[in-house]
C-alpha positions in Angstrom: 0.0 0.1 0.0 1.3 3.4 -0.7 0.9 6.1 1.7 -1.0 9.4 0.5 2.2 11.6 0.5 4.4 9.2 -1.7 4.5 9.4 -5.2 4.3 6.3 -7.8 7.7 5.9 -9.4 5.9 6.2 -12.7 4.7 9.8 -11.5 8.3 10.9 -10.5 9.6 9.5 -14.0 6.9 11.2 -16.1 7.6 14.5 -14.3 11.4 14.1 -15.0 10.6 13.3 -18.8 8.4 16.3 -19.1 11.1 18.5 -17.5 13.6 17.3 -19.7 11.2 17.9 -22.7 11.0 21.6 -21.8 14.6 21.6 -21.4 15.1 20.6 -25.1 12.4 22.8 -26.2 14.0 25.6 -24.5 17.4 24.7 -25.9 15.9 24.6 -29.5 13.8 27.8 -29.2 16.9 29.8 -28.0 19.2 28.3 -30.5 17.0 29.8 -33.3 18.0 33.4 -32.5 21.6 32.5 -31.5 22.2 30.8 -35.0 20.5 33.2 -37.1 21.9 36.4 -35.4 25.1 35.4 -34.0 26.7 32.0 -35.3 25.8 32.8 -38.9 28.1 35.8 -38.9 31.0 33.5 -39.1 29.8 32.2 -42.6 27.6 35.0 -44.0 28.6 38.5 -45.2 28.1 41.4 -42.7 25.5 43.2 -44.6 23.3 40.1 -43.9 22.7 41.0 -40.4 21.3 43.9 -38.4 23.7 46.5 -36.6 22.7 45.3 -33.0 23.8 41.9 -34.1 27.1 42.8 -35.5 27.8 45.2 -32.6 27.0 42.2 -30.2 29.1 39.9 -31.7 32.0 42.6 -31.9 31.4 43.2 -28.0 31.6 39.5 -27.5 34.7 38.9 -29.3 36.4 41.9 -27.9 35.2 41.4 -24.0 35.3 37.8 -23.9 38.2 37.0 -26.0 36.4 34.6 -28.4 39.2 33.2 -30.7 36.8 31.2 -32.9 34.4 34.0 -33.6 37.2 36.3 -33.7 39.5 34.7 -36.2 36.9 32.2 -37.9 39.4 29.4 -38.7 38.4 27.4 -41.5 37.6 24.1 -39.6 35.3 26.5 -37.3 33.5 27.9 -40.4 32.9 24.5 -42.0 31.1 23.4 -38.4 29.1 26.8 -38.5 28.2 26.1 -42.1 26.8 22.8 -41.1 24.8 24.3 -38.4 23.3 26.9 -40.7 22.6 24.6 -43.3 21.6 21.4 -41.6 21.0 22.0 -37.9 19.2 25.4 -38.4 16.3 23.9 -40.3 16.2 21.0 -38.1 15.5 23.4 -34.9 11.8 24.1 -36.3 11.2 20.2 -36.9 12.5 19.5 -33.3 10.4 22.4 -31.8 7.3 21.3 -33.5 7.8 17.5 -32.6 8.7 18.1 -28.9 5.5 20.4 -28.5 3.7 17.7 -30.0 5.4 14.9 -28.1 5.9 13.2 -31.6 7.9 10.0 -31.2 9.0 10.4 -34.9 11.6 13.1 -34.0 13.5 10.2 -32.0 15.7 9.1 -34.7 16.3 12.6 -36.1 17.4 13.8 -32.6 19.7 11.0 -32.1 21.5 12.2 -35.5 21.4 15.7 -34.5 22.8 15.0 -30.8 25.4 12.8 -32.2 26.7 15.3 -35.0 26.5 18.3 -32.2 28.5 16.3 -29.8 31.1 15.5 -32.2 31.6 19.1 -33.4 31.6 20.3 -29.7 34.6 18.4 -28.7 37.1 20.2 -30.8 35.4 23.6 -30.1 35.7 23.1 -26.5 39.1 21.9 -26.5 40.3 25.1 -28.7 38.6 27.4 -26.1 40.0 25.6 -23.2 43.7 24.7 -24.2 44.2 26.3 -27.3 47.2 28.8 -28.2 45.2 32.1 -28.0 45.3 35.3 -26.1 42.2 34.7 -24.0 43.0 35.1 -20.3 42.1 32.3 -17.8 39.0 34.2 -16.8 38.0 34.7 -20.2 38.7 30.8 -21.2 36.6 29.8 -18.2 33.6 32.1 -19.2 34.0 30.8 -23.0 33.8 27.2 -21.8 31.0 27.9 -19.5 29.0 29.5 -22.4 29.8 26.9 -25.0 29.5 23.8 -22.6 25.7 23.6 -22.6 25.8 23.2 -26.3 27.6 19.7 -25.5 25.7 19.0 -22.3 22.0 19.4 -23.6 22.6 17.6 -26.9 24.1 14.8 -24.6 20.9 14.7 -22.5 18.9 14.7 -25.8 20.7 11.7 -27.1 20.3 9.7 -23.9 16.8 10.7 -23.8 15.6 9.7 -27.4 18.0 6.6 -27.5 16.7 5.3 -24.2 13.2 4.0 -25.7 11.6 3.5 -29.2 8.9 5.8 -28.2 10.3 8.6 -25.9 6.8 10.3 -25.3 5.0 7.1 -25.1 7.0 4.9 -22.9 5.2 1.7 -21.3 4.4 2.4 -17.6 4.6 -0.4 -15.3 1.2 -1.0 -13.3 1.6 -1.1 -9.7 0.3 -4.3 -8.1 -0.8 -3.9 -4.4 
């Protein structure tokens, strides 16, 4: 018999799954303007962006010492090009799928998360240990800002890979 104040394991699991869905949704929603207004500046001409976006990026590079957005090495631009052309359209698909709790987004989310996690490893390594002029405080800030772009996709990968129907998982019935 379950006491009145205790929660069924299924209820707790459902709460965590719903919280994870909202984290992923917030990640994709916030990623739309970040990609369109900031990241895309690494691969598109300056005239394609509003002045406030160009000024914000200039402030970021100057203040935080971001060597990747500042110098834009070829390997980094290739990753950003993939973000703009492949990931950006996917954000809208993922947002719709997460809102609808559509299990059909499972495999595309696994592919997206695997791709992003792979690209974030060299980015984080360069920010943390690369030969650039950023101070220790700047490196710490840069890693802290970029790290969620590895951590959230890792969580998405684990969430989506853990069940064939992530939004319609089988719930075990309690037998008293």
